ZAPA-673687 format. One record per atom (N, C-alpha, C): x, y, z; residue in three letters. Coordinates in steps of 0.1 Angstrom, whole numbers, plus 2048, in hexadecimal, padded with zeros to 3 digits. Each point is the difference from the previous one (the first is absolute). Layout:
N
XYZala/...
REM end
This chain:
323
E60ADBD5Aunk/8038097F5unk/80A7F97F6unk/80A7F9806unk/80A7F97F8unk/7F97F57F8unk/7F77F8807unk/7F87F57FAunk/7F88067F4unk/7F980B803unk/7F88067F5unk/8098047F4unk/80C805803unk/8098047F5unk/8047F47F8unk/8037F5807unk/8057F47F9unk/7F47FA7F8unk/7F4801804unk/7F57FB7F9unk/7FD8087F3unk/80280D801unk/7FD8097F5unk/80C7FF7F6unk/80B7FD804unk/80C8017F7unk/8077F2800unk/7F97F5801unk/8067F3801unk/80A7FD7F5unk/7FB8027F3unk/8097FC7F5unk/80C8097FEunk/7FF80D802unk/80D8087FFunk/8097FC80Cunk/7FB7FE80Bunk/8087FC80Cunk/8077F27FDunk/7F97F77FAunk/8057F37FCunk/80B8017F6unk/7FF8097F6unk/80A8027F6unk/80D806806unk/7FD80A809unk/80C806807unk/8077F7809unk/7F87F7807unk/8067F7809unk/8097F67F8unk/7FB7FB7F5unk/8077F77F8unk/80D8067FBunk/80080C7FBunk/80C8077FBunk/80A80280Cunk/7FB80580Bunk/80980280Bunk/8067F3806unk/7F87F5800unk/8057F4805unk/80C7FA7F7unk/7FF8037F3unk/80B7FB7F8unk/80D808804unk/7FF80D801unk/80C808804unk/8057FC80Eunk/7F77FD809unk/8047FC80Dunk/8077F2800unk/7FA7F67FAunk/8067F3800unk/80D7FF7F8unk/8018087F5unk/80B8007F8unk/80D805807unk/7FE80880Bunk/80B806807unk/8037FA80Eunk/7F87F7804unk/8027F980Dunk/8097F47FEunk/80B800807unk/80A7F57FEunk/7FB7F2802unk/7F87FE80Aunk/7FC7F2804unk/7F67FB7F6unk/7FB8087F7unk/7F67FB7F6unk/8077F97F4unk/80C8037FDunk/8077FB7F5unk/8007F0800unk/8047FA80Bunk/8007F1800unk/7F27FA7FEunk/7F6808804unk/7F27FB7FFunk/7F98037F3unk/8078067F6unk/7F98047F4unk/7FA7F57F8unk/8077F47FFunk/7F97F57F9unk/7F37FC807unk/80080080Dunk/7F47FC807unk/7F580B7FEunk/80480C800unk/7F680B7FEunk/7FA7FF7F2unk/8087FD7F6unk/7FB7FF7F2unk/7F77F57FFunk/8027F5807unk/7F77F4800unk/7F3804807unk/80180780Bunk/7F4804808unk/7F880A7F7unk/8068097F9unk/7F88097F8unk/7FA7F97F4unk/8077F67FAunk/7FB7F97F5unk/7F47F8805unk/7FF7FC80Cunk/7F57F8806unk/7F480A804unk/80480B806unk/7F6809806unk/7F78077F5unk/8068057F5unk/7F98087F7unk/7F57F87F9unk/8027F47FAunk/7F47F97FAunk/7F77FB80Bunk/8057FD80Cunk/7F77FC80Bunk/7F680B804unk/80580C801unk/7F880C804unk/7F68037F4unk/8047FF7F4unk/7F78027F5unk/7F57F5800unk/8037F4802unk/7F67F5801unk/7F680380Bunk/80580480Cunk/7F780280Bunk/7F780C7FDunk/80680A7FAunk/7F880C7FDunk/7F57FD7F6unk/8037F87F6unk/7F67FC7F6unk/7F57F7806unk/8047F7809unk/7F77F7807unk/7F6808808unk/804809808unk/7F7808808unk/7F68087F7unk/8058057F5unk/7F88087F7unk/7F67F77F9unk/8047F47FBunk/7F77F87F8unk/7F67F9809unk/80280080Eunk/7F67FA809unk/7F38087FFunk/80180D7FBunk/7F48087FFunk/7F87FE7F3unk/8067F87F7unk/7FB7FE7F2unk/7F87F3800unk/7F48017FBunk/7F87F47FDunk/7FF7FD7F1unk/8017F47FCunk/8007FC7F2unk/7F48067F9unk/7F4800806unk/7F48047F9unk/80080F7FEunk/809808807unk/80180E7FEunk/8098047F5unk/8077F67FBunk/80A8037F5unk/7F98017F3unk/7FB80B7FDunk/7F88027F3unk/8088097F7unk/8067FB7F5unk/8078087F7unk/7F880B7F9unk/80780B7FEunk/7FA80C7FAunk/8078027F2unk/7FA8087F8unk/8068037F3unk/80D806801unk/80180A809unk/80D807801unk/80B7F7805unk/7FD7F5807unk/80B7F6804unk/8077FB7F4unk/7F97FC7F5unk/8067FB7F4unk/80980A7F9unk/7FB80D7FFunk/80880A7FAunk/80D803807unk/7FF80180Dunk/80D803808unk/8097F4800unk/7FB7F4800unk/8097F47FFunk/8078007F3unk/7F88037F5unk/8068007F3unk/80B80B7FFunk/7FE80B806unk/80A80B7FFunk/80D7FB807unk/7FF7F980Cunk/80B7FB807unk/8087F67F8unk/7F97F77FAunk/8067F57F8unk/8078067F4unk/7F98087F9unk/8078067F4unk/80C809803unk/7FF80880Bunk/80B808804unk/80C7F8804unk/7FE7F5808unk/80B7F8804unk/8067F87F4unk/7F87FB7F7unk/8057FA7F4unk/80880A7F8unk/7FC80C7FFunk/80780A7F8unk/80E803806unk/80180180Eunk/80D803806unk/8097F3800unk/7FA7F4800unk/8077F47FFunk/8078007F2unk/7F88037F6unk/8058007F2unk/80C80A7FFunk/7FF80C806unk/80A80A7FFunk/80D7FB807unk/7FF7F980Bunk/80B7FC808unk/8077F47F9unk/7F87F77FAunk/8067F47FAunk/8058037F2unk/7F98087F8unk/8038017F2unk/80A80C7FDunk/80080A808unk/80880C7FDunk/80C800809unk/80C8017FAunk/80C802808unk/80180E806unk/80480080Dunk/80180D806unk/80A7FF80Cunk/80680B804unk/80A80080Bunk/7F97FA80Dunk/8087FA808unk/7FB7F980Cunk/7F880A809unk/80680B802unk/7FA80A809unk/7F28047FCunk/7FE8017F2unk/7F28047FCunk/7F67F4801unk/8057F4800unk/7F77F5802unk/7F980180Dunk/80780580Aunk/7FA80280Eunk/7F38097FFunk/80180A7F8unk/7F58097FEunk/7F47F97FBunk/8027F87F5unk/7F57F97FAunk/7FA7F5809unk/80A7F9807unk/7FB7F5809unk/7F880680Bunk/80480C805unk/7F880680Bunk/7F28047FBunk/7FF8057F4unk/7F38037FAunk/7F87F37FFunk/8067F67FBunk/7F97F37FEunk/7FA7FA80Dunk/80880080Aunk/7FC7FA80Dunk/7F5809806unk/80080D7FEunk/7F5809805unk/7F37FD7F8unk/8017FB7F4unk/7F47FD7F8unk/7FA7F3803unk/8097F6802unk/7FB7F2803unk/7FC7FE80Eunk/804808809unk/7FD7FF80Eunk/7F1800803unk/7FA7F7808unk/7F27FF802unk/7FC80C809unk/7F3802801unk/7FA80A809unk/8037FE80Eunk/80280B808unk/8037FF80Eunk/7F47FB808unk/8027F7809unk/7F57FB808unk/7F980B809unk/80980B803unk/7FB80B808unk/7F780A7F7unk/8007FD7F3unk/7F98097F7unk/7F1801803unk/7FA7F5805unk/7F27FF803unk/7FD80A80Bunk/80980280Aunk/7FE80980Bunk/7FF80E7FBunk/80A8047F7unk/80080E7FBunk/7F48027F7unk/7FC7F67F8unk/7F48017F7unk/7F4802808unk/7FE7F980Bunk/7F4802808unk/80080E806unk/80B805804unk/80180D806unk/7FC80B7F6unk/8047FD7F3unk/7FD80A7F5unk/7F27FF7FBunk/7F97F6804unk/7F27FE7FCunk/7FE7F77F4unk/80B7F87FDunk/7FF7F67F5unk/7FB7F3805unk/8007F67F7unk/7FB7F2803unk/80C7F7804unk/8017FD80Dunk/80A7F7804unk/7FE7F27FBunk/7F47FC7FEunk/7FD7F27FBunk/8067FE7F2unk/7FD8097F7unk/8057FE7F2unk/80F8027FFunk/806808809unk/80E801800unk/8077F4806unk/7F97F980Aunk/8067F4805unk/8007F57F5unk/7F68007F8unk/7FF7F67F4unk/80C8037F7unk/80380C7FDunk/80B8037F7unk/80D7FD807unk/80180280Dunk/80C7FD807unk/8047F17FEunk/7F67F7801unk/8027F27FEunk/8047FD7F2unk/7F98067F6unk/8037FE7F2unk/80E8057FDunk/80480B805unk/80D8057FDunk/80B7F8806unk/7FD7FA80Cunk/8097F6806unk/8027F47F7unk/7F57FB7FBunk/8007F57F7unk/8098037F3unk/7FE80C7FBunk/8078047F4unk/80F800803unk/80480680Cunk/80E801804unk/8067F2802unk/7F87F7806unk/8057F3803unk/8037F87F3unk/7FA8047F5unk/8037FA7F3unk/80B8087F8unk/7FF80D800unk/8098087F8unk/80E801805unk/80180080Dunk/80E802806unk/8097F47FDunk/7FB7F3803unk/8097F57FDunk/8027FE7F1unk/7F68047F8unk/8017FE7F2unk/80980A7F9unk/80080D804unk/80880A7F9unk/80D804807unk/80180080Dunk/80C804807unk/80D7F87FBunk/7FE7F27FFunk/80C7F97FBunk/8058047F2unk/7F78057F8unk/8048057F3unk/80880D801unk/7FC809809unk/80780C802unk/80D7FF807unk/8007F880Bunk/80D7FD807unk/8027F1802unk/8067FA7F6unk/8037F2800unk/8087FC80Dunk/7FD7F6806unk/8087FB80Cunk/80C7F87FBunk/80B804805unk/80D7F97FCunk/7FF7F1804unk/8037F87F6unk/8017F2803unk/7F27F97FFunk/7F68087FDunk/7F27FA7FFunk/7FA8027F2unk/7F97F77FBunk/7F98027F4unk/7F4808803unk/7F98057F5unk/7F4808802unk/7F67F8807unk/7FE7F47FDunk/7F57F8806unk/8037FE80Funk/80C7FD804unk/8037FE80Eunk/7FF80D808unk/80480B7F9unk/7FE80E807unk/7F2803801unk/7F87FC7F6unk/7F1802801unk/7FA7F980Cunk/8047F3801unk/7FB7F880Bunk/80480580Dunk/80D805801unk/80580580Dunk/7F880C805unk/7FE8097F7unk/7F880C803unk/7F27FD803unk/7FA7F77F8unk/7F27FC801unk/7FE7F980Eunk/80A7F9804unk/8007F980Dunk/7FF80980Cunk/80680C7FEunk/80180A80Bunk/7F480A7FFunk/7FD8047F4unk/7F680B7FFunk/7F27FB800unk/7FD7F57F9unk/7F27FB7FFunk/7FA7FC80Dunk/8077F8809unk/7FB7FE80Dunk/7FE80C809unk/80980A7FEunk/80080C808unk/7F38087FDunk/7FC8007F4unk/7F48087FCunk/7F37F9801unk/8007F37FDunk/7F37F87FFunk/7FD7F880Dunk/80A7FB806unk/7FE7F780Cunk/7F880880Bunk/80480D803unk/7F880780Aunk/7F18007FDunk/7FC8027F4unk/7F28007FDunk/7FA7F2802unk/8067F67FBunk/7FB7F2801unk/7FF7FC80Funk/80A804808unk/8007FD80Eunk/7F5807807unk/7FE80D7FDunk/7F5808806unk/7F27F97FDunk/7FE7FB7F4unk/7F37FA7FDunk/7FF7F3807unk/80B7F8801unk/7FF7F3807unk/7FD80280Funk/80680B806unk/7FD80380Eunk/7F2804802unk/7FB8087F6unk/7F2804801unk/7F67F5801unk/8027F57F8unk/7F77F5800unk/8037F4809unk/80C7FE804unk/8047F5808unk/80480380Eunk/80580C802unk/80480480Eunk/7FB80F802unk/7F3801802unk/7FA80D802unk/80580880Cunk/8037F980Bunk/80680880Cunk/80D8067FCunk/8097F97F9unk/80D8067FCunk/7FD80B7F7unk/7F77FE7F6unk/7FD80B7F7unk/7FB80C806unk/7F77FF80Aunk/7FA80B807unk/80B807808unk/80A7F9806unk/80B805808unk/8088097F7unk/8037FB7F4unk/8088087F6unk/7F880C7FBunk/7F37FF7FEunk/7F880B7FCunk/80080B80Aunk/8007FD80Dunk/80080A80Aunk/80D808800unk/80A7FA7FAunk/80E806800unk/8048047F2unk/7F78037F7unk/8038037F2unk/80880D7FFunk/7FE809809unk/80780D800unk/80F7FE802unk/8047F5806unk/80E7FE801unk/8077FE7F3unk/7F97FD7F5unk/8067FF7F3unk/80880D7FCunk/7FA80B804unk/80680D7FDunk/80E801807unk/8017FC80Cunk/80C801808unk/80A7F67FCunk/7FB7F47FCunk/80A7F67FAunk/8068057F3unk/7F78077F8unk/8058077F4unk/80B80A803unk/7FE80780Bunk/80A80B804unk/80D7F9804unk/8007F5808unk/80C7F9803unk/8077FB7F4unk/7F97FA7F7unk/8067FB7F3unk/80680C7F8unk/7F980B801unk/80580C7F9unk/80D805806unk/80180080Dunk/80C804806unk/80C7F77FCunk/7FD7F37FFunk/80B7F67FCunk/8048037F1unk/7F78017F7unk/8048027F2unk/80580E7FEunk/7FC80A808unk/80680D7FFunk/80F800803unk/8037F880Bunk/80E7FE803unk/8087F97F5unk/7FA7F77F9unk/8067F97F5unk/80280A7F4unk/7F68087FEunk/80180A7F5unk/80C80A803unk/80180580Dunk/80B809803unk/80D7F97FEunk/8007F3804unk/80D7F87FEunk/8048007F1unk/7F67FE7F7unk/8038007F2unk/80580D7FBunk/7FA80B806unk/80480E7FCunk/80F802805unk/8037FD80Cunk/80D803806unk/80B7F87F9unk/7FD7F37FDunk/80A7F77F9unk/8008017F1unk/7F78087FBunk/7FF8017F1unk/80B80A7FBunk/8057FC7F4unk/80A8097FAunk/7FA8087F5unk/7F28007FFunk/7F98077F5unk/80180F803unk/8018087F6unk/7FF80E801unk/7F3805807unk/80180B807unk/7F4805807unk/7F58047F6unk/8038047F4unk/7F68037F6unk/7F77F47FCunk/8077F4801unk/7F87F47FDunk/7F67FD80Bunk/80480380Cunk/7F77FE80Bunk/7F480A7FFunk/80380C7FCunk/7F580A7FEunk/7F77FB7F5unk/8067FA7F5unk/7F87FB7F5unk/7F77F5805unk/8057F7809unk/7F87F5805unk/7F4806808unk/80380A809unk/7F6806808unk/7F58077F7unk/8058067F5unk/7F78067F6unk/7F77F67FAunk/8067F47FCunk/7F87F57FBunk/7F57FC809unk/8037FF80Dunk/7F67FD80Aunk/7F580B801unk/80480D7FEunk/7F680A800unk/7F78007F4unk/8067FE7F4unk/7F87FF7F4unk/7F67F4800unk/8057F5804unk/7F77F4800unk/7F580280Bunk/80380680Bunk/7F680380Aunk/7F58097FBunk/80480C7FAunk/7F68097FBunk/7F87FA7F5unk/8077FA7F6unk/7F87FA7F5unk/7F67F6805unk/8047F7809unk/7F67F6805unk/7F5806807unk/80280A809unk/7F5806807unk/7F68067F6unk/8068087F7unk/7F78077F6unk/7F97F77F7unk/8077F67FBunk/7F97F67F7unk/7F67F8807unk/8027FC80Cunk/7F67F9808unk/7F4808802unk/80180D804unk/7F5809802unk/7F88027F3unk/8088017F5unk/7F98037F3unk/7F87F47FBunk/8057F4802unk/7F97F47FCunk/7F47FD80Aunk/80380280Dunk/7F57FE80Aunk/7F480A7FEunk/80380C7FBunk/7F680A7FEunk/7F57FB7F7unk/8037F87F6unk/7F67FB7F7unk/7F77F5806unk/8057FB80Cunk/7F87F5806unk/7FA80580Eunk/80180D802unk/7FB80680Cunk/8087FD80Dunk/80D7FC7FEunk/8087FC80Bunk/80E8067FFunk/80080D7FEunk/80C8087FEunk/80B7FE80Bunk/7FB80280Cunk/8097FF80Cunk/8067F2801unk/7F77F6800unk/8057F2802unk/80A7FC7F5unk/7FD8037F4unk/8097FC7F5unk/80D807801unk/80080D804unk/80C808801unk/8097FA80Bunk/7FA7FC80Bunk/8087FA80Bunk/8057F27FCunk/7F87F97F9unk/8037F27FCunk/80C8007F7unk/8018097F7unk/80C8007F7unk/80C808805unk/7FD80A808unk/80B809805unk/8067FC80Dunk/7F97FB809unk/8067FD80Dunk/8057F1800unk/80D7FF801unk/8077F37FFunk/8057FB80Dunk/8017F2800unk/8077FA80Bunk/80F8017FEunk/80580C804unk/80E8037FDunk/80A7F7808unk/7FB7FB80Cunk/8097F7807unk/8037F47F8unk/7F67FB7FAunk/8017F47F7unk/8098047F3unk/7FD80C7FBunk/8078047F4unk/80F802803unk/80480680Bunk/80E802804unk/8067F2802unk/7F97F7806unk/8067F2802unk/8027F97F3unk/7F78017F7unk/8017F97F3unk/80C8077F8unk/80180D800unk/80A8067F9unk/80E7FD806unk/80180080Dunk/80D7FE807unk/8047F17FEunk/7F67F77FFunk/8037F2800unk/8037FB7F2unk/7F88047F6unk/8007FA7F3unk/8058097F5unk/80180D802unk/8058097F6unk/80D807805unk/80580A7FAunk/80C807805unk/7FC80780Dunk/8087FE80Bunk/7FC80680Dunk/7FD80F7FFunk/8078077F8unk/7FE80F7FFunk/7F28037FBunk/7FA7F77F8unk/7F28037FBunk/7F680180Cunk/8047FB80Cunk/7F680180Bunk/7FE80E804unk/8098097FCunk/7FE80F803unk/7F38057F9unk/7FC7FA7F5unk/7F48047F9unk/7F47FE809unk/7FC7F4804unk/7F57FE809unk/80280780Eunk/80D801804unk/80380780Cunk/7FC80F7FFunk/8028067F5unk/7FB80E7FEunk/7F18007FEunk/7FB7F67FBunk/7F17FF7FDunk/7F980180Eunk/8067FB80Bunk/7F980280Dunk/7FE80E803unk/80A8097FDunk/7FE80E803unk/7F68067F7unk/8007FD7F3unk/7F78067F6unk/7F27FD803unk/7FD7F2802unk/7F27FD802unk/7FB80580Eunk/80880180Aunk/7FC80680Cunk/7FD80F800unk/8088067F7unk/7FD80F7FEunk/7F28017F9unk/7FE7F87F6unk/7F38017F9unk/7F47FC809unk/8027F5808unk/7F67FC80Aunk/7FD80B80Aunk/80B806805unk/7FE80B80Aunk/7F980C7FAunk/8038037F3unk/7F880B7FAunk/7F17FD7FEunk/7FE7F37FCunk/7F27FC7FEunk/7F880080Dunk/8067FC80Bunk/7FA80080Dunk/7FE80E805unk/8098097FEunk/7FF80E804unk/7F48067F8unk/8007FD7F3unk/7F58067F8unk/7F27FA805unk/8007F4803unk/7F37FA805unk/7FC80680Dunk/80980280Aunk/7FD80680Cunk/7FB80F7FEunk/8078077F7unk/7FC80E7FDunk/7F28007FAunk/7FD7F67F7unk/7F28007FAunk/7F67FD80Bunk/8037F6808unk/7F67FC80Bunk/7FD80C809unk/80B808803unk/7FF80B80Aunk/7F680B7FAunk/7FF8017F3unk/7F880A7FAunk/7F27FB7FDunk/7FD7F3802unk/7F37FB7FEunk/7F780380Bunk/7F38047FEunk/7F780380Bunk/7FD7F4808unk/7FF80280Dunk/7FD7F5809unk/7F17FE801unk/7FC7F37FEunk/7F27FD801unk/7FB7FF80Eunk/7F4805803unk/7FA80080Dunk/7F57F6802unk/7FF7F77F6unk/7F57F6800unk/8047F580Aunk/
REM end
């Protein structure tokens, strides 16, 4: 029964575990001397888990199945325009530091690529997992270019020129998003036994995502506890996460409806790799902005839960075929 509960509520449990672990370790005396080592371990584990998660997911993708659809272009255009707009606001308009966190949170929620687990939800809802997987790869490509190009403009790194900051972020983000796909394809053609072994364990990607989510949830709680920002600013950041979540789900569905793929497009634009978003915000923007994608986890899971409940209810009322 406990195992069943953990499987059904993996992500909320991971978020709670991450939050509680911060409060536990912050109050245990023997942890204090180990903090530098813990920070190094976390800095290594988070991108490693994201890499492993993407590798397992991309092992299911074949190049010949990556067929772009019309709605892919429209959704990518929306993401690019939205991120450029927020970048312009943050760079060109003077504003108090605490309000910058709100806009940075909205920006990272928009630039974040589609969650690799979105294909699972899409399939359960009756959408096309194949076209969504294609958009997942395209959105990762877009993020790999946009993040190192725009984030140094928003938050210049002290002692670094824009070009050096661009190269530093590119060095970390680009391999993290693209190398898993390239490695998966190389294994497919040159080491089929290893590829098949990974394919048989592709469901582990979801649980790797949960572990990474626990780590970044702890980092988000740390930012909240150590922040001197007023509580209303944190509520505004959470509201920014809600607004970007609702807008992207609705817009994705509206665009996809014109191409007969309403469910797939809605999930593609709305369901985000929030673990990656929290990591990017915490690492390259103001740490408090990670509250935005942190709240996005809650909002998108509420929407997904409603959609799955609605689908189960609809299926329950459909007549059973006896053929």
